[in-house]
Every structure is written in structure tokens, then in C-alpha cells.
Backbone bond lengths (Angstrom), bond angles and torsions (degrees), N, CA, C in turn:
res aa  C-N    CA-C-N  psi(-1)  N-CA   C-N-CA  omega(-1)  CA-C   N-CA-C  phi
1 X - - - 1.447 - - 1.532 108.08 -
2 X 1.311 115.82 136.43 1.460 120.24 -177.26 1.526 110.62 -78.76
3 X 1.338 113.82 161.99 1.471 119.46 177.36 1.522 111.13 -61.13
4 X 1.355 117.18 -36.06 1.467 120.69 178.77 1.529 111.22 -62.57
5 X 1.322 116.65 -42.32 1.463 121.02 -179.59 1.527 110.13 -65.86
6 X 1.318 117.17 -40.12 1.463 121.16 178.97 1.527 109.90 -66.27
7 X 1.315 116.90 -41.39 1.466 121.26 178.59 1.522 110.44 -63.70
8 X 1.345 117.22 -43.82 1.474 120.64 178.16 1.529 110.73 -63.51
9 X 1.332 116.02 -42.16 1.468 120.10 179.48 1.526 110.58 -63.56
10 X 1.332 117.09 -40.87 1.463 120.78 179.13 1.531 110.58 -65.05
11 X 1.314 117.62 -40.14 1.462 121.53 178.84 1.528 110.26 -65.86
12 X 1.334 116.36 -41.95 1.464 120.66 178.58 1.530 110.64 -64.80
13 X 1.316 116.46 -42.86 1.462 121.49 177.42 1.530 110.15 -59.40
14 X 1.308 116.74 -45.52 1.462 121.67 179.14 1.539 110.60 -61.17
15 X 1.309 116.83 -42.01 1.463 121.29 179.23 1.527 110.89 -62.25
16 X 1.332 116.50 -44.63 1.468 120.50 177.64 1.528 110.37 -61.48
17 X 1.314 116.75 -43.65 1.469 120.50 -178.96 1.520 111.81 -64.85
18 X 1.328 117.22 -37.38 1.471 119.74 176.97 1.525 110.41 -63.86
19 X 1.329 116.49 -41.22 1.470 120.31 177.20 1.526 110.79 -63.97
20 X 1.316 116.89 -43.01 1.466 121.43 178.37 1.519 110.19 -60.33
21 X 1.323 117.23 -43.32 1.469 120.87 179.07 1.530 111.48 -61.60
22 X 1.325 117.07 -41.80 1.469 120.36 178.10 1.527 110.30 -65.29
23 X 1.319 116.53 -42.29 1.464 120.40 179.64 1.530 111.38 -65.97
24 X 1.320 117.42 -37.53 1.466 120.37 175.88 1.524 110.43 -60.77
25 X 1.327 116.76 -41.58 1.468 120.37 177.89 1.528 110.50 -63.05
26 X 1.322 116.57 -42.26 1.465 120.77 178.08 1.529 110.27 -60.78
27 X 1.331 116.80 -43.72 1.463 120.73 179.21 1.527 111.30 -60.36
28 X 1.326 116.98 -45.06 1.462 120.84 -178.22 1.529 110.46 -64.19
29 X 1.324 117.18 -47.06 1.462 120.04 179.53 1.530 111.16 -65.41
30 X 1.327 117.34 -37.46 1.458 121.24 178.52 1.528 110.34 -65.41
31 X 1.324 116.72 -44.09 1.466 119.25 177.18 1.526 111.01 -63.33
32 X 1.327 116.67 -38.15 1.463 120.45 176.68 1.516 111.19 -59.05
33 X 1.319 116.66 -46.12 1.475 121.11 178.17 1.518 110.90 -63.49
34 X 1.324 115.66 -43.47 1.465 119.96 -179.17 1.525 110.34 -59.59
35 X 1.342 116.48 -45.40 1.457 119.97 -177.98 1.530 112.09 -69.56
36 X 1.319 118.82 -27.63 1.462 120.04 174.10 1.535 109.15 -61.38
37 X 1.321 116.14 -42.55 1.469 120.23 -179.75 1.523 111.52 -71.22
38 X 1.322 116.88 -39.88 1.466 118.01 -179.95 1.527 110.89 -69.45
39 X 1.333 117.26 -30.12 1.475 119.66 174.52 1.533 109.22 -63.94
40 X 1.331 116.47 -43.12 1.471 120.45 178.52 1.526 110.35 -62.74
41 X 1.325 117.10 -39.81 1.466 121.20 177.21 1.527 109.32 -62.97
42 X 1.319 117.03 -43.26 1.467 121.02 179.26 1.514 112.30 -59.88
43 X 1.331 116.30 -43.04 1.469 120.22 178.21 1.524 110.62 -64.53
44 X 1.321 116.28 -42.30 1.469 121.09 178.92 1.527 110.75 -62.08
45 X 1.326 116.15 -44.25 1.470 120.31 178.68 1.530 110.29 -61.95
46 X 1.329 116.84 -42.73 1.467 120.26 -179.48 1.522 110.53 -64.78
47 X 1.322 117.73 -41.93 1.469 121.64 -179.59 1.522 112.23 -62.82
48 X 1.334 116.24 -29.94 1.462 120.66 -176.18 1.526 112.49 -110.12
49 X 1.340 114.71 16.08 1.473 121.63 177.14 1.532 112.78 52.57
50 X 1.330 115.41 42.56 1.465 120.91 176.11 1.527 108.62 -94.45
51 X 1.328 117.55 151.47 1.465 119.77 -179.10 1.540 111.53 -64.84
52 X 1.339 117.11 146.65 1.460 120.31 -178.90 1.526 113.32 -68.12
53 X 1.312 116.26 -21.50 1.465 121.12 -178.15 1.521 110.00 -114.30
54 X 1.334 115.63 144.79 1.462 121.78 176.74 1.530 107.34 -131.17
55 X 1.333 117.11 86.11 1.471 120.92 -174.36 1.530 114.37 -55.48
56 X 1.334 117.30 -34.90 1.468 119.76 179.33 1.519 110.11 -65.37
57 X 1.326 116.65 -47.77 1.476 121.24 178.31 1.528 110.23 -61.37
58 X 1.328 116.86 -43.18 1.460 120.49 -178.85 1.528 111.15 -61.62
59 X 1.324 117.04 -44.08 1.468 120.68 179.21 1.526 111.01 -63.33
60 X 1.333 116.11 -40.92 1.468 120.57 178.09 1.522 110.63 -62.40
61 X 1.325 115.97 -44.67 1.466 120.49 -179.32 1.532 111.69 -64.89
62 X 1.324 116.68 -40.01 1.462 119.96 179.43 1.525 109.82 -63.93
63 X 1.325 117.26 -45.19 1.468 120.51 178.40 1.530 110.35 -62.01
64 X 1.327 116.66 -42.23 1.471 121.25 178.93 1.528 110.64 -61.93
65 X 1.330 116.29 -44.17 1.456 120.16 -179.11 1.531 111.58 -67.02
66 X 1.321 116.43 -36.34 1.467 119.57 176.62 1.529 110.31 -61.61
67 X 1.328 116.60 -43.62 1.470 120.40 177.30 1.526 111.23 -62.10
68 X 1.336 116.39 -44.76 1.468 120.14 177.85 1.520 111.07 -61.25
69 X 1.316 116.26 -40.21 1.471 120.19 179.93 1.524 110.79 -61.55
70 X 1.310 115.65 -43.49 1.472 119.38 178.80 1.525 109.78 -61.23
71 X 1.341 116.60 -44.40 1.461 120.33 178.64 1.531 111.58 -62.36
72 X 1.330 116.44 -33.23 1.469 121.21 -177.45 1.522 112.28 -89.28
73 X 1.329 117.22 4.32 1.460 122.32 -178.17 1.530 111.32 59.71
74 X 1.336 114.56 41.73 1.461 122.78 177.36 1.524 107.27 -114.68
75 X 1.305 116.68 142.92 1.453 121.14 179.51 1.535 109.32 -57.51
76 X 1.328 118.51 116.05 1.461 120.86 -177.52 1.531 113.04 -62.00
77 X 1.318 117.51 -30.57 1.472 120.05 177.75 1.528 110.51 -66.85
78 X 1.333 116.46 -38.43 1.463 120.26 176.22 1.530 109.41 -64.37
79 X 1.318 117.24 -45.75 1.465 121.58 -179.52 1.530 110.25 -60.94
80 X 1.317 116.07 -42.26 1.461 121.25 179.51 1.528 110.35 -64.00
81 X 1.296 116.29 -44.02 1.463 122.22 178.29 1.528 110.74 -60.61
82 X 1.319 115.52 -44.20 1.460 121.98 -179.68 1.529 110.33 -62.63
83 X 1.327 117.11 -46.72 1.452 120.29 -179.85 1.524 111.06 -66.32
84 X 1.316 117.38 -38.91 1.468 119.81 177.59 1.528 110.63 -60.46
85 X 1.325 116.82 -39.44 1.471 120.92 176.80 1.530 109.70 -61.05
86 X 1.319 116.97 -47.39 1.463 121.33 -179.13 1.529 109.90 -62.48
87 X 1.320 117.16 -44.14 1.465 121.22 -179.86 1.532 110.54 -59.99
88 X 1.332 116.94 -42.98 1.471 119.61 178.52 1.529 110.85 -60.23
89 X 1.323 116.78 -41.98 1.472 120.91 178.73 1.525 110.82 -64.42
90 X 1.317 116.50 -43.14 1.468 120.94 -179.95 1.528 109.97 -62.43
91 X 1.325 116.68 -44.97 1.470 119.90 179.91 1.525 110.48 -61.57
92 X 1.339 116.96 -40.10 1.471 119.89 176.52 1.527 110.52 -58.48
93 X 1.328 116.50 -44.52 1.469 120.38 178.34 1.528 110.75 -63.29
94 X 1.331 116.84 -42.09 1.459 120.72 -179.88 1.524 110.93 -63.82
95 X 1.335 115.88 -39.73 1.472 119.70 178.83 1.530 110.47 -64.55
96 X 1.329 117.51 -35.62 1.470 120.44 177.14 1.524 110.48 -62.68
97 X 1.330 116.89 -39.19 1.467 120.58 178.93 1.529 110.89 -67.14
98 X 1.318 116.34 -29.87 1.465 120.88 -178.55 1.531 110.70 -70.70
99 X 1.330 116.93 -29.67 1.471 118.59 -176.05 1.501 114.12 -91.24
């Protein structure tokens, strides 16, 4: 492989990594915003003695996310796993508000 090809590959790699870093920041800020809203939902549920979990809503959201994942060419099982993780965290927060 020539030095030019290695230099081009290194530049391309750097470009991909810069994009990944920006996307990671977007993910973190997006999750932060999402959790601000779920915290508000948790407080509302606690104030009105509603259960911390809503299995119907969760199932709907998982199905919706699976469809979005397919449209985005993302493994739907990964998307489902990711959302299930987030849902578990949200429920934990909601349960804290209940106590």
C-alpha cells in the first residue's frame, strides 16, 4: 500500500471518528432531555398515585422503535434492547418518586 493510500485512509478514519464523536454528544444530550421529561412524568404519576410502569405504553413504544430501527437500517433487536434498558431506568426513577 502506498503512502498516499495510507494518508487517505487515515484522513477518512479521522473524519468518521469526528462524526462518531458528534453523534455521541447528540445521543448524550438527547438522553438527558428524554430523562428530564420522564422525571416529570414520574413526579406526575406519584402525585396522582399512578403506577410507575405502564406495560401497554411500553409495548407500544418497543414496537414503534423496532419499526423505526428497520427504517434506519439498525438491528431491531439492538434497538429493542436499548429501549428496554431505558425503560428499566425510567421505572426505577418513577419508583423512587413513589416512595
